[in-house]
GURONU-338137 format. One line per 3 residues: number of its first residue (from 1); for each residue x, z, y of N, C-alpha, C. Coordinates in steps of 0.05 Angstrom, whole numbers, always signed. Layout:
REM GURONU-338137
NUM) X,Z,Y,X,Z,Y,X,Z,Y  ...
//
This chain:
REM GURONU-338137
1) -547,+1067,-185,-520,+1075,-179,-519,+1086,-150  -505,+1108,-146,-504,+1120,-120,-487,+1103,-101  -493,+1107,-75,-479,+1092,-54,-449,+1097,-56
4) -441,+1122,-60,-413,+1128,-62,-399,+1114,-85  -414,+1111,-108,-403,+1097,-131,-399,+1067,-125  -419,+1056,-111,-417,+1027,-104,-393,+1023,-86
7) -390,+1040,-67,-367,+1038,-48,-341,+1039,-63  -339,+1058,-81,-314,+1061,-97,-309,+1036,-114  -331,+1025,-125,-328,+1001,-141,-318,+978,-125
10) -328,+975,-101,-320,+953,-83,-290,+956,-76  -282,+981,-70,-255,+986,-63,-236,+980,-87  -246,+986,-111,-230,+981,-135,-226,+952,-141
13) -248,+937,-138,-248,+908,-146,-237,+890,-124  -238,+899,-99,-230,+881,-77,-202,+870,-81  -182,+886,-88,-155,+874,-91,-153,+853,-112
16) -169,+856,-134,-168,+837,-156,-181,+810,-147  -203,+813,-132,-216,+789,-121,-198,+773,-103  -184,+788,-85,-165,+775,-67,-143,+761,-82
19) -133,+775,-103,-111,+764,-118,-120,+738,-132  -145,+738,-142,-155,+715,-156,-158,+691,-137  -166,+697,-112,-169,+676,-92,-142,+664,-85
22) -122,+681,-82,-95,+672,-76,-84,+654,-98  -88,+663,-123,-78,+647,-145,-92,+620,-146  -118,+620,-141,-134,+595,-142,-124,+576,-120
25) -118,+586,-96,-109,+570,-74,-81,+559,-80  -65,+575,-94,-38,+566,-101,-39,+544,-121  -58,+545,-140,-60,+526,-161,-71,+499,-151
28) -89,+500,-132,-104,+477,-123,-86,+454,-114  -66,+459,-97,-49,+436,-89,-35,+422,-112  -25,+439,-131,-11,+427,-154,-31,+411,-172
31) -55,+421,-174,-76,+407,-189,-82,+381,-176  -85,+381,-149,-90,+357,-134,-67,+337,-137  -43,+347,-136,-19,+330,-139,-19,+317,-167
34) -26,+333,-188,-26,+321,-215,-47,+299,-217  -70,+303,-204,-91,+283,-204,-81,+258,-190  -67,+262,-167,-56,+239,-153,-35,+224,-170
37) -18,+239,-184,+2,+227,-201,-11,+211,-223  -33,+221,-234,-47,+207,-255,-59,+181,-245  -70,+182,-221,-82,+158,-209,-60,+137,-203
40) -38,+146,-192,-16,+128,-186,-4,+115,-211  -2,+131,-232,+8,+121,-257,-10,+99,-268  -36,+104,-266,-56,+84,-275,-53,+58,-259
43) -49,+61,-233,-47,+37,-216,-21,+22,-222  +0,+37,-228,+25,+23,-235,+22,+8,-261  +8,+20,-280,+2,+6,-305,-14,-19,-301
46) -33,-17,-283,-49,-41,-276,-32,-62,-262  -14,-54,-245,+4,-73,-231,+21,-88,-252  +32,-73,-271,+49,-86,-291,+33,-105,-308
49) +10,-97,-318,-6,-114,-335,-17,-139,-320  -25,-135,-296,-35,-158,-280,-13,-178,-274  +10,-168,-268,+33,-186,-262,+41,-202,-287
52) +42,-188,-310,+50,-202,-334,+29,-223,-343  +4,-216,-339,-18,-234,-347,-19,-259,-330  -7,-259,-307,-10,-281,-288,+5,-306,-298
55) +26,-302,-314,+41,-325,-324,+59,-336,-302  +61,-323,-279,+77,-332,-256,+103,-315,-256  +125,-328,-261,+151,-313,-263,+158,-299,-237
58) +152,-311,-215,+158,-298,-189,+140,-274,-185  +115,-276,-192,+96,-254,-189,+104,-231,-208  +113,-238,-231,+122,-217,-250,+146,-202,-239
61) +165,-217,-228,+189,-205,-216,+181,-187,-193  +163,-197,-176,+154,-181,-153,+140,-156,-162  +123,-159,-182,+108,-136,-193,+127,-114,-203
64) +148,-122,-217,+167,-103,-228,+182,-89,-205  +191,-105,-185,+205,-93,-162,+187,-75,-146  +162,-83,-143,+143,-67,-128,+138,-40,-142
67) +135,-41,-168,+131,-16,-184,+154,+3,-179  +179,-7,-179,+202,+9,-174,+202,+21,-147  +194,+5,-127,+192,+15,-99,+171,+38,-97
70) +149,+34,-110,+127,+54,-109,+137,+80,-122  +150,+78,-145,+159,+102,-158,+180,+117,-141  +198,+102,-129,+219,+115,-112,+206,+129,-88
73) +187,+115,-75,+173,+126,-52,+157,+151,-59  +142,+149,-82,+126,+171,-91,+143,+196,-96  +166,+192,-108,+184,+214,-113,+194,+226,-88
76) +201,+209,-69,+211,+218,-43,+190,+234,-27  +165,+228,-32,+143,+240,-17,+132,+266,-30  +146,+276,-50,+138,+301,-63,+136,+323,-42
79) +113,+337,-42,+108,+357,-21,+94,+346,+3  +87,+320,+3,+72,+308,+25,+48,+294,+13  +28,+309,+3,+5,+297,-11,-11,+278,+6
82) -13,+283,+32,-28,+265,+49,-16,+237,+50  +11,+236,+53,+24,+210,+53,+24,+197,+26  +26,+214,+5,+24,+203,-22,-4,+190,-26
85) -24,+202,-15,-51,+190,-16,-52,+163,-2  -38,+161,+20,-36,+135,+35,-23,+114,+17  -2,+122,+3,+12,+104,-15,-7,+94,-37
88) -22,+113,-48,-41,+106,-69,-62,+87,-58  -72,+93,-34,-93,+75,-22,-82,+47,-17  -57,+45,-8,-45,+19,-4,-43,+3,-29
91) -35,+17,-51,-32,+3,-77,-59,-5,-88  -79,+11,-83,-107,+4,-92,-116,-21,-77  -111,-22,-51,-119,-46,-36,-105,-71,-46
94) -79,-68,-51,-64,-91,-61,-75,-100,-88  -80,-82,-106,-90,-90,-133,-118,-100,-132  -133,-91,-111,-160,-102,-107,-160,-129,-93
97) -136,-138,-87,-132,-164,-73,-145,-164,-46  -145,-141,-33,-156,-139,-6,-133,-142,+13  -125,-167,+18,-101,-172,+33,-99,-159,+60
100) -117,-166,+79,-115,-154,+105,-116,-123,+105  -132,-112,+87,-134,-83,+85,-107,-71,+74  -95,-84,+55,-70,-75,+44,-48,-76,+66
103) -48,-97,+81,-28,-100,+103,-31,-77,+123  -56,-71,+129,-61,-49,+148,-51,-22,+136  -55,-19,+110,-46,+6,+97,-15,+7,+97
106) -2,-15,+93,+27,-16,+94,+37,-7,+121  +24,-17,+141,+32,-11,+169,+27,+19,+175  +4,+29,+166,-3,+57,+170,+17,+75,+156
109) +25,+68,+132,+45,+84,+117,+71,+85,+132  +80,+63,+142,+106,+62,+157,+105,+77,+183  +80,+82,+193,+77,+97,+218,+74,+127,+214
112) +74,+136,+189,+71,+164,+183,+97,+179,+190  +95,+205,+192,+119,+222,+198,+136,+224,+173  +158,+208,+173,+175,+206,+150,+204,+211,+158
115) +220,+218,+138,+249,+220,+143,+260,+191,+144  +284,+188,+154,+296,+161,+154,+296,+147,+126  +303,+163,+106,+304,+151,+79,+276,+143,+70
118) +256,+161,+75,+228,+155,+68,+218,+131,+83  +226,+128,+108,+217,+105,+125,+228,+79,+113  +253,+80,+104,+264,+55,+92,+249,+48,+66
121) +243,+68,+50,+228,+63,+26,+200,+52,+31  +187,+64,+52,+160,+55,+59,+161,+26,+69  +181,+19,+85,+183,-9,+95,+189,-28,+72
124) +206,-19,+54,+212,-36,+31,+187,-41,+14  +171,-20,+10,+146,-22,-4,+128,-42,+10  +126,-40,+36,+109,-58,+51,+118,-87,+50
127) +144,-91,+51,+155,-118,+50,+150,-131,+23  +157,-117,+2,+153,-128,-25,+123,-131,-32  +107,-112,-22,+79,-113,-27,+67,-138,-13
130) +76,-143,+11,+67,-167,+26,+75,-193,+12  +99,-193,+2,+109,-216,-13,+92,-221,-38  +84,-198,-51,+67,-200,-75,+40,-212,-68
133) +29,-203,-46,+2,-214,-38,+4,-244,-33  +25,-252,-19,+29,-281,-13,+32,-297,-38  +49,-288,-56,+53,-303,-81,+27,-304,-98
136) +13,-282,-99,-11,-282,-116,-33,-300,-105  -35,-301,-78,-57,-315,-66,-50,-344,-58  -24,-349,-54,-17,-375,-43,+4,-390,-60
139) +14,-377,-81,+35,-388,-97,+30,-416,-109  +4,-421,-114,-3,-447,-126,-16,-466,-106  -14,-459,-80,-26,-476,-59,-13,-503,-58
142) -28,-524,-64,-18,-551,-65,-9,-560,-38  +15,-571,-37,+26,-582,-12,+42,-562,+5  +42,-537,-4,+56,-517,+13,+73,-498,-4
145) +80,-506,-28,+94,-487,-46,+122,-480,-35  +136,-499,-23,+162,-492,-13,+161,-473,+11  +141,-477,+27,+137,-459,+50,+128,-431,+41
148) +111,-430,+21,+102,-405,+10,+126,-390,-2  +144,-405,-16,+168,-393,-27,+186,-382,-5  +187,-396,+17,+202,-385,+40,+191,-359,+51
151) +164,-358,+53,+151,-334,+62,+157,-311,+43  +154,-316,+17,+159,-295,-3,+188,-285,-2  +207,-304,-1,+235,-296,+0,+242,-280,+25
154) +231,-288,+47,+236,-274,+73,+225,-246,+73  +200,-244,+64,+187,-218,+64,+201,-199,+44  +207,-210,+21,+219,-194,+0,+246,-182,+9
157) +261,-197,+25,+287,-188,+35,+284,-171,+60  +260,-168,+70,+256,-152,+94,+260,-167,+120  +265,-193,+118,+269,-210,+142,+243,-222,+150
160) +225,-206,+161,+198,-215,+165,+195,-236,+187  +213,-235,+207,+211,-255,+228,+217,-283,+218  +234,-285,+197,+240,-311,+185,+216,-323,+171
163) +196,-306,+164,+173,-316,+150,+152,-329,+168  +154,-322,+194,+132,-331,+212,+130,-361,+216  +152,-376,+218,+149,-406,+220,+136,-418,+196
166) +143,-407,+172,+131,-417,+147,+102,-409,+146  +95,-385,+156,+67,-377,+156,+50,-396,+173  +62,-404,+196,+47,-422,+214,+44,-450,+201
169) +64,-459,+186,+62,-484,+172,+41,-484,+150  +42,-462,+135,+22,-460,+113,-6,-458,+124  -9,-446,+147,-35,-442,+159,-49,-469,+166
172) -33,-490,+167,-44,-516,+173,-53,-532,+149  -49,-520,+125,-57,-533,+101,-88,-535,+99  -99,-558,+96,-128,-562,+96,-141,-551,+72
175) -126,-544,+51,-138,-534,+26,-142,-503,+26  -135,-490,+48,-137,-461,+49,-166,-452,+47  -170,-430,+32,-196,-418,+31,-199,-398,+54
178) -223,-389,+60,-226,-369,+81,-209,-343,+76  -208,-335,+50,-193,-310,+44,-163,-315,+49  -153,-338,+42,-125,-344,+47,-119,-346,+77
181) -138,-356,+92,-134,-357,+121,-133,-329,+133  -151,-312,+123,-151,-284,+133,-125,-270,+127  -114,-275,+103,-89,-263,+96,-66,-272,+114
184) -64,-298,+119,-43,-308,+137,-46,-298,+165  -71,-298,+175,-75,-288,+203,-68,-259,+205  -77,-243,+186,-70,-214,+187,-40,-209,+185
187) -27,-225,+168,+1,-222,+165,+16,-228,+191  +8,-249,+204,+21,-256,+230,+18,-234,+251  -5,-221,+250,-11,-201,+271,+1,-174,+264
190) +3,-167,+238,+10,-140,+231,+39,-136,+222  +51,-157,+211,+78,-153,+201,+99,-150,+223  +96,-165,+244,+115,-164,+266,+101,-159,+292
193) +107,-136,+306,+95,-131,+332,+102,-152,+352  +84,-159,+369,+90,-179,+390,+87,-207,+381  +72,-213,+360,+69,-240,+351,+43,-252,+361
196) +35,-244,+385,+10,-254,+396,+8,-284,+398  +30,-297,+405,+30,-326,+408,+24,-339,+382  +37,-329,+361,+32,-341,+334,+3,-336,+325
199) -6,-312,+330,-34,-305,+323,-53,-323,+338  -48,-328,+363,-65,-345,+379,-64,-373,+368  -40,-382,+359,-37,-408,+348,-53,-411,+322
202) -54,-390,+306,-69,-391,+282,-99,-392,+288  -108,-377,+308,-136,-377,+315,-145,-404,+325  -127,-419,+337,-134,-445,+347,-139,-466,+325
205) -129,-459,+301,-133,-478,+279,-161,-475,+268  -171,-497,+256,-198,-496,+244,-201,-473,+224  -221,-457,+227,-227,-436,+208,-213,-410,+214
208) -195,-409,+234,-181,-385,+240,-193,-370,+264  -209,-382,+280,-220,-368,+302,-242,-349,+294  -244,-326,+309,-264,-306,+302,-282,-302,+327
//
């Protein structure tokens, strides 16, 4: 093929190649969003089934409320795939029962650039999610069930400061496992800014120092 023919061919095909690239780039975000929607739907299904299988009426109620919060926040975040990914990551940590990691994800989500309405939804998600973690991990803790119920009620309503005295009381239960201690310590440090004194108090208890 002559050089002039090759040049003409390139000139002819270039606009079509550019158009194909533009179309592909336009489709990619929506494809990514659909994949994210699919993942979130799967996680919500897991949340529902796990909550129901627990046999714990409080956990079932929290799971149902949490699913509603997630759906509302996910809808509100349409057009913000990065923040939607943070929401998905937080829910994955919660379902993986990675308490301290989930709490950090809740905090990170609330610190994202959000509208006032989105911020409220993000905080509600974090509060109910925290209550869910407490109920799942501490709901059956012998000798502390009333205090655990107080923590759950306070967090669920968004009154996180009211949960701190009960957190400190539960932290003194000798039956706590290392994972439960980590959850309580992380909660005291992350849920309410400026809780250094309480965190220090927790660290002074056996098993809480690092």
